[in-house]
C-alpha positions in Angstrom: -64.7 -344.9 173.2 -64.2 -344.3 177.3 -60.6 -342.3 176.2 -62.4 -340.0 173.6 -65.7 -339.7 175.7 -63.3 -337.8 178.7 -61.4 -336.2 175.9 -64.4 -334.7 174.5 -65.6 -334.2 178.1 -62.6 -331.8 179.0 -63.0 -330.4 175.5 -66.6 -328.7 176.0 -65.7 -328.4 180.1 -63.7 -325.2 179.3 -66.0 -323.0 176.9 -69.0 -324.2 178.3 -67.7 -322.7 181.8 -66.3 -319.5 179.8 -69.6 -318.9 177.9 -71.6 -319.0 180.7 -69.6 -317.0 182.8 -69.4 -314.1 180.4 -73.1 -314.7 179.2 -73.8 -314.4 182.6 -72.1 -311.8 183.1 -73.0 -309.2 180.2 -77.2 -310.2 181.4 -76.5 -309.9 185.0 -75.1 -306.2 184.1 -78.1 -305.6 182.2 -80.5 -306.8 184.9 -78.5 -304.2 187.3 -78.9 -301.4 185.0 -83.0 -302.2 185.1 -82.6 -302.3 188.9 -80.7 -298.7 189.1 -84.1 -296.7 188.5 -85.7 -298.8 191.7 -82.8 -298.8 193.8 -81.1 -295.0 193.3 -82.6 -292.0 195.4 -84.1 -294.4 197.6 -81.8 -294.1 201.0 -81.9 -297.7 201.4 -80.0 -300.2 203.4 -76.7 -301.8 202.2 -78.3 -305.3 202.4 -81.2 -304.7 200.7 -79.7 -303.6 197.5 -77.8 -306.6 198.0 -80.2 -308.7 198.1 -82.5 -307.1 195.6 -79.1 -307.8 193.2 -79.0 -310.9 194.1 -82.3 -311.7 193.8 -82.3 -311.0 190.1 -79.4 -313.2 189.1 -81.3 -316.6 188.8 -83.4 -315.7 186.2 -80.3 -314.4 184.6 -78.9 -317.9 185.0 -81.9 -319.3 183.6 -81.1 -318.1 179.8 -77.9 -318.3 180.0 -77.9 -322.5 180.4 -79.2 -322.9 177.1 -77.0 -320.5 175.5 -73.8 -321.8 176.9 -74.4 -324.9 175.6 -74.7 -323.8 172.0 -71.8 -321.5 172.2 -69.5 -324.4 173.8 -70.5 -327.1 171.5 -69.9 -324.6 168.5 -66.5 -323.6 169.6 -65.2 -326.9 170.7 -66.3 -329.1 167.4 -65.5 -326.4 165.4 -61.7 -326.5 166.8 -61.5 -330.0 166.9 -62.5 -330.0 162.9 -60.2 -327.1 162.3 -57.2 -329.5 163.6 -57.9 -332.5 161.7 -58.8 -334.2 164.9 -62.5 -335.4 163.7 -60.4 -336.3 160.2 -58.0 -338.6 162.7 -60.5 -339.8 164.2 -62.7 -341.0 161.1 -59.6 -342.6 159.6 -59.1 -344.8 162.5 -62.7 -346.1 162.5 -64.6 -344.1 164.7 -67.6 -342.5 163.1 -68.7 -339.1 163.5 -72.3 -340.1 164.9 -70.1 -341.6 167.9 -68.9 -338.1 169.2 -72.6 -337.3 169.2 -73.7 -339.6 172.1 -71.4 -337.7 174.9 -72.4 -334.2 173.8 -76.1 -335.1 173.5 -75.7 -336.5 177.2 -73.7 -333.2 178.2 -76.9 -331.7 177.0 -79.3 -333.8 178.8 -77.7 -333.8 182.0 -77.4 -329.3 181.0 -81.3 -329.0 180.4 -82.3 -331.5 183.7 -80.4 -329.0 186.0 -81.8 -325.8 184.0 -85.4 -327.7 184.3 -85.1 -328.1 187.9 -83.2 -324.5 188.5 -86.5 -323.3 186.6 -88.6 -325.2 188.8 -87.7 -324.8 192.1 -85.2 -321.5 192.1 -86.5 -319.5 190.1 -89.7 -318.7 190.8 -89.1 -318.7 194.7 -86.5 -315.8 193.9 -88.7 -314.2 191.4 -91.8 -314.0 194.4 -89.5 -312.5 196.9 -88.2 -310.3 194.1 -91.4 -308.7 193.6 -92.2 -308.4 197.3 -88.6 -307.0 197.8 -89.3 -304.4 194.7 -93.1 -303.9 196.1 -91.5 -302.9 199.6 -88.9 -300.3 197.9 -91.5 -298.5 195.6 -93.5 -298.0 199.1 -90.4 -296.4 200.4 -91.4 -293.0 199.1 -88.9 -290.2 199.0 -91.6 -287.7 199.3 -92.7 -289.0 202.7 -96.5 -289.0 202.6 -98.4 -287.5 205.4 -102.2 -287.6 206.3 -104.0 -284.1 206.5 -106.1 -283.6 209.6 -105.0 -286.8 211.3 -102.2 -287.4 214.2 -99.1 -288.9 212.2 -96.4 -290.2 213.9 -92.7 -289.9 213.1 -90.3 -292.7 214.3 -86.1 -290.9 214.2 -83.3 -292.9 214.0 -81.2 -290.3 215.7 -82.4 -290.9 219.7 -85.4 -288.4 219.4 -89.1 -289.1 218.9 -91.2 -290.3 218.6 -93.0 -287.1 217.0 -96.7 -286.6 216.8 -97.5 -284.5 214.0 -101.3 -282.6 212.6 -101.9 -280.7 209.7 -105.1 -279.1 208.8 -104.7 -279.5 205.1 -101.4 -280.7 203.2 -101.1 -279.3 199.3 -100.0 -282.4 197.7 -97.6 -280.4 194.5 -95.8 -278.0 196.9 -95.7 -280.1 200.5 -96.9 -276.9 201.9 -98.7 -277.3 205.6 -101.6 -275.5 206.9 -102.3 -274.7 210.3 -99.4 -277.5 212.1 -99.4 -279.0 215.3 -95.7 -281.2 216.7 -95.4 -283.3 219.8 -92.0 -284.2 220.9 -92.3 -287.0 222.9 -88.2 -287.7 223.3 -88.2 -288.9 227.2 -84.8 -286.8 227.4 -85.7 -283.7 227.0 -86.9 -283.4 230.9 -90.7 -282.3 230.0 -92.8 -281.6 226.8 -92.6 -279.6 224.0 -95.2 -278.6 222.0 -94.7 -276.6 218.5 -97.9 -274.9 216.4 -97.3 -272.8 213.3 -99.3 -271.3 210.8 -97.8 -272.7 207.8 -94.8 -275.1 206.5 -93.2 -277.2 204.2 -92.0 -280.5 204.0 -89.2 -281.9 202.0 -86.6 -285.0 202.1 -83.2 -283.6 201.8 -80.9 -285.1 199.3 -80.3 -288.2 200.1 -83.9 -289.1 200.7 -83.0 -290.0 204.4 -83.9 -287.0 206.6 -87.1 -285.2 207.0 -87.3 -281.3 207.1 -90.2 -279.4 208.1 -89.7 -275.6 207.6 -92.3 -273.6 209.7 -93.4 -270.2 209.8 -95.2 -267.8 212.3 -95.3 -270.1 215.2 -94.8 -270.5 219.1 -93.1 -273.5 220.9 -94.7 -274.4 224.2 -92.1 -276.4 226.5 -93.2 -277.8 229.6 -90.6 -278.8 231.9 -90.0 -280.1 235.7 -87.3 -279.3 237.3 -85.1 -281.5 240.3 -87.6 -280.0 243.2 -90.0 -280.7 241.9 -91.7 -277.6 240.6 -93.2 -277.3 237.0 -92.1 -274.1 234.3 -93.4 -273.1 231.2 -91.9 -271.2 228.7 -93.3 -270.2 225.3 -91.4 -269.2 222.4 -92.6 -267.2 219.5 -90.6 -267.5 215.8 -91.1 -266.5 212.4 -89.4 -269.3 210.7 -87.8 -272.8 212.3 -86.3 -275.3 210.6 -87.1 -279.1 212.2 -84.7 -282.0 210.8 -85.9 -285.4 211.7 -83.0 -287.5 211.0 -83.0 -291.1 209.8 -86.6 -291.1 209.1 -85.8 -292.7 205.1 -84.0 -295.1 206.4 -86.9 -296.8 208.4 -87.3 -299.5 205.6 -90.1 -302.3 206.3 -90.7 -305.1 204.0 -94.1 -305.9 203.0 -95.1 -309.7 201.5 -97.9 -310.7 199.9 -98.9 -314.8 199.3 -100.0 -313.7 195.6 -98.2 -315.3 192.7 -97.9 -314.5 189.1 -97.5 -317.0 186.3 -93.5 -316.5 186.7 -93.4 -317.3 190.1 -94.9 -320.6 190.2 -93.9 -323.7 190.0 -94.8 -326.3 187.3 -97.0 -327.8 189.9 -98.8 -324.9 190.7 -99.2 -323.6 187.3 -100.5 -326.7 186.3 -103.3 -326.6 189.0 -103.7 -322.8 188.4 -104.2 -323.7 184.7 -107.0 -326.0 185.4 -108.7 -324.0 188.0 -109.0 -321.3 185.5 -110.4 -323.6 182.5 -112.7 -325.2 185.1 -114.0 -321.6 186.0 -114.6 -320.6 182.7 -116.3 -324.3 182.0 -118.5 -323.2 184.7 -119.2 -319.4 183.4 -120.2 -320.9 180.5 -122.8 -323.8 181.6 -124.4 -321.0 183.5 -124.2 -318.7 180.8 -126.0 -321.3 178.5 -128.6 -322.5 181.0 -129.4 -318.7 182.2 -130.1 -318.0 178.3 -132.1 -321.9 177.8 -134.1 -320.6 181.3 -135.0 -316.7 179.3 -136.1 -318.5 175.8 -138.6 -321.2 177.6 -139.8 -318.4 179.7 -140.5 -316.0 176.6 -142.0 -319.3 174.8 -143.8 -320.7 178.1 -142.4 -324.2 177.8 -140.8 -324.7 180.8 -142.7 -325.4 184.3 -144.1 -322.3 185.2 -145.9 -322.1 181.5 -149.8 -322.6 183.2 -148.8 -319.9 185.7 -147.5 -317.7 183.3 -150.6 -318.5 180.8 -152.7 -317.5 183.7 -151.4 -313.9 184.4 -152.3 -311.0 182.2 -150.4 -310.5 179.4 -148.0 -307.5 180.5 -146.9 -309.3 184.0 -147.1 -313.0 181.6 -144.2 -311.9 179.5 -142.0 -310.6 182.6 -139.3 -312.7 184.8 -138.6 -311.3 188.4 -141.1 -309.1 188.1 -140.1 -307.2 185.4 -141.3 -306.6 181.7 -140.3 -309.0 179.0 -138.2 -306.4 177.3 -136.3 -305.1 180.1 -135.7 -308.8 181.4 -134.7 -309.8 178.1 -132.4 -306.8 178.6 -131.3 -307.5 181.5 -130.5 -311.1 180.8 -128.2 -309.8 177.5 -126.1 -307.6 180.1 -125.5 -311.1 182.1 -124.4 -312.8 179.1 -122.1 -310.3 178.4 -120.8 -309.8 181.3 -120.5 -313.8 181.5 -118.3 -313.4 178.0 -116.0 -311.1 179.5 -115.3 -313.4 182.9 -114.9 -316.0 180.5 -112.3 -314.6 178.4 -110.5 -313.5 181.7 -110.6 -316.9 183.0 -109.5 -318.5 179.5 -106.6 -316.1 179.2 -105.2 -316.9 182.4 -105.4 -320.2 182.3 -103.3 -319.7 178.9 -100.7 -318.0 180.4 -100.4 -320.4 182.9 -100.1 -323.0 180.4 -97.5 -320.8 178.7 -94.9 -320.8 181.1 -95.6 -324.1 182.2 -94.8 -325.2 178.3 -92.1 -322.7 178.4 -90.0 -324.2 181.3 -90.1 -327.4 179.4 -88.8 -325.6 176.1 -86.1 -323.8 177.7 -84.4 -327.0 179.5 -84.9 -329.1 175.8 -83.5 -325.8 174.0 -79.9 -328.0 175.5 -80.4 -330.9 173.6 -82.1 -329.6 170.2 -78.4 -326.7 170.3 -76.1 -329.7 170.6 -78.0 -331.3 167.4 -77.9 -327.8 165.7 -74.4 -327.0 166.4 -72.4 -330.3 166.6 -73.0 -331.0 162.7 -72.7 -327.0 162.1 -69.6 -327.1 163.5 -68.0 -330.0 161.4 -69.5 -328.6 158.1 -67.2 -325.7 158.4 -64.3 -326.2 160.8 -62.8 -322.9 159.6 -65.2 -321.0 160.8 -63.3 -320.0 164.3 -64.9 -317.7 166.6 -66.9 -315.5 163.8 -68.9 -318.7 163.1 -69.3 -319.1 166.7 -70.7 -315.6 167.3 -72.9 -315.9 163.6 -74.4 -319.0 164.5 -75.1 -318.7 168.2 -76.7 -315.5 167.3 -79.0 -316.6 164.5 -80.5 -319.5 166.0 -80.7 -317.7 169.8 -82.6 -314.7 167.8 -84.7 -316.9 165.9 -85.4 -319.1 169.2 -86.8 -315.7 170.8 -88.6 -314.2 168.8 -90.8 -317.7 168.1 -90.9 -318.1 172.3 -92.1 -314.0 172.6 -94.4 -314.3 169.6 -95.6 -318.0 170.8 -96.6 -316.3 173.9 -98.4 -312.9 172.4 -100.9 -315.0 170.5 -101.4 -317.8 173.1 -102.2 -315.0 175.8 -104.3 -313.6 173.5 -106.1 -316.9 172.3 -104.8 -317.3 168.6 -103.2 -319.9 169.3 -102.8 -323.2 171.7 -100.3 -322.6 174.7 -98.1 -326.2 173.1 -98.0 -325.4 169.5 -97.3 -321.1 170.2 -94.6 -322.1 172.6 -92.6 -325.9 171.1 -93.2 -324.0 167.2 -89.2 -323.3 167.7 -88.1 -326.6 169.1 -90.2 -328.3 166.3 -88.5 -326.5 163.7 -85.0 -326.5 164.5 -85.0 -330.2 165.9 -86.2 -332.0 162.2 -83.5 -329.6 161.0 -80.9 -330.5 163.7 -81.4 -334.6 162.9 -81.3 -333.9 159.2 -77.6 -332.4 159.5 -76.8 -335.4 162.2 -77.5 -338.0 159.7 -75.5 -336.5 157.0 -72.9 -335.3 159.4 -70.7 -338.5 158.0 -70.5 -337.0 154.5 -69.1 -333.9 155.7 -65.7 -334.8 157.2 -62.9 -333.9 154.5 -60.7 -331.0 153.6 -60.4 -328.0 155.2 -58.2 -325.9 152.9 -60.5 -323.8 151.8 -62.2 -321.3 154.5 -65.5 -321.4 156.6 -67.3 -318.7 154.3 -66.3 -320.3 151.0 -67.8 -323.7 151.8 -70.9 -321.6 152.8 -71.0 -320.2 149.5 -70.4 -323.5 147.9 -73.1 -324.9 149.9 -75.2 -322.2 149.1 -74.4 -322.5 145.3 -75.0 -326.3 145.8 -78.3 -325.7 147.1 -79.3 -323.0 144.2 -78.4 -325.6 141.2 -80.2 -328.1 142.8 -83.3 -325.7 142.9 -83.3 -324.8 139.3 -82.8 -328.4 138.1 -85.7 -329.3 139.5 -87.3 -326.5 138.2 -86.3 -327.7 134.5 -87.8 -331.3 135.3 -91.1 -329.9 136.8 
């Protein structure tokens, strides 16, 4: 049996590695295409672009690990069955179900690795990528300036810093009015100040250099010679172009400690869900107590009843100095506000629970795919690559649809997070176990093609169904 186990592991290793690399590459290309909109045209340093692409890689790996298990099992056992190796093993006394144990161990190991990866590495990568994308979005190619304020502008060509002030800035046309520029470059030997009635600001095509085109102004320059005497020079202009180079390359990373549900580990998700549930329970208790207090005041059955009866009728039915109608209206408004807060807290708790169960479901999918893929490959040995593609695509698509719809139902509070997220597993797991139990009956001739066997199996099911209707 050890020889058989080693043989199965070697047979599975190649298809698993190939399918994992292929699927990861395809999905990663898709992820890179989505990132191009945020990365292109910003004049970002190459290391920032490389970091953004690298941080998007773990999300792809989290998806392709279970997918590679299904593809590898379907292809490996399809090849073994088509070459009659499984028939030979059965003739030698090896039951087909004995093939399940080594494959199931592989599924458990890959599932454990998937869980560890999704719990430790993926949340940190998602958190880092979110902060990086936030920093990239803040690096606007239109270069934001504040009007009626002194704006410090740093450049990367040895010039500056510059201080720019404008009385008014039109955000639509980027036109400036009453512009003053103070040039504080150390090497010019003095100080240069530029005044202009108007101007326009824009970035160059690569969003790196800032271009200031000024109109109708003067340049005042004060310098000091070697003899210690100062000079003053005034130059008028009708149009002048200032180019501040390297402004767009000043990339500043911003960080935030806030984490969304996709940036948390299982422990953090469990704690966050518990906090939100406790918040919702506390809000329900406060709302219930406030409502009961209002009813008691209206009926005069609380501890304040005696003092309330001694008051005039108008003030007797008031709370906190309000007439009864206004008091009840305020209580109703507070109840509606509390109901909204309770709904928000419950929704957030469901989202945390959904993400926590999703980590479990994706890891357990490696085991479910073994139970489904192995019997299908043995049952239809002549399917080849076409059967692998059809079955893998169908199972993965149904799994994805189930997870997406379950997440939506759980977020909306229609279904509990547990049942919503585990529904695909609870559907495919019994199917896989049923096929595993029947796998010993499916070892036979491989003369017919896989699709002929599929048609024959469908025909048998239809005949059985028709016979059951007839007996009923």
